[in-house]
Every structure is written in structure tokens, then in C-alpha cells.
C-alpha positions in Angstrom: -0.4 -0.1 0.1 1.3 3.4 -1.4 0.2 5.9 1.6 -0.5 9.5 0.1 -2.0 12.5 2.3 -6.0 11.1 2.1 -4.4 7.4 4.5 -6.0 6.8 7.4 -4.1 7.1 11.0 -5.7 3.5 11.5 -4.0 2.3 8.3 -0.8 3.7 8.8 0.0 2.5 13.4 -0.7 -0.4 12.3 2.7 -1.2 11.3 5.4 -0.6 14.3 7.8 1.0 11.3 5.9 3.6 10.7 4.5 4.3 13.9 8.6 5.1 14.8 8.2 7.6 12.0 5.0 9.2 12.9 6.8 9.6 16.5 10.4 10.5 14.8 7.8 13.3 13.1 6.5 14.9 16.2 3.2 14.1 15.0 0.8 14.2 17.9 -1.9 12.6 16.8 -0.2 9.5 17.9 0.0 9.1 21.8 -3.0 11.0 22.2 -5.7 9.5 24.0 -8.9 11.4 22.1 -7.3 10.5 18.6 -7.7 6.3 19.7 -11.3 8.4 18.9 -10.8 9.3 15.8 -8.1 6.7 14.0 -10.8 6.0 11.5 -10.9 9.8 10.3 -7.6 11.2 10.1 -5.6 11.3 7.6 -2.4 11.8 7.4 -2.5 15.3 5.3 -5.0 17.0 7.5 -2.2 16.1 10.8 -0.2 17.5 8.7 -1.4 20.6 8.2 -3.1 21.4 11.8 0.4 20.8 13.5 2.4 22.8 10.4 4.2 19.0 9.2 6.1 18.9 6.4 3.6 16.3 4.8 6.2 15.1 1.7 9.1 14.4 4.6 6.7 12.0 6.2 5.4 10.3 3.2 8.0 9.8 1.5 9.3 7.7 5.3 6.2 5.7 5.3 6.7 4.3 2.0 10.0 3.6 3.0 9.7 1.9 5.0 6.5 -0.5 3.1 
């Protein structure tokens, strides 16, 4: 599966290597207790926009670890 800006957080966090990428890049939703209720609706593009994160860098890292 190739990740893009519309990929749901629930699909990304299934792989421990992807979790490491999200942690390293400062994605706060991975550790947020409220995010677990929204994992199926949160998209990585939305998260990056909300928190000013580098979407392209994160996607490159995630797709490298696929």
C-alpha cells in the first residue's frame, strides 16, 4: 500500500515501523488519548496541516518503510 495525504491514521499505525516514523516526525496524534476515537477518520494530510508538519517528508519516510 502506498501512503498519500488521504491515508487514514488507522492504516498507518498498523505497522510498528510506521509508528516510529510518526513519532520521529512529531505527529502528536499517535500519543493523544482522544485520537484513538478518531483513527478511522483522521487523514495524515489533515494532521500535517493542523500541526504544521512536513507532509512530503512524512510520506516519503512512510513509503520507504512499506
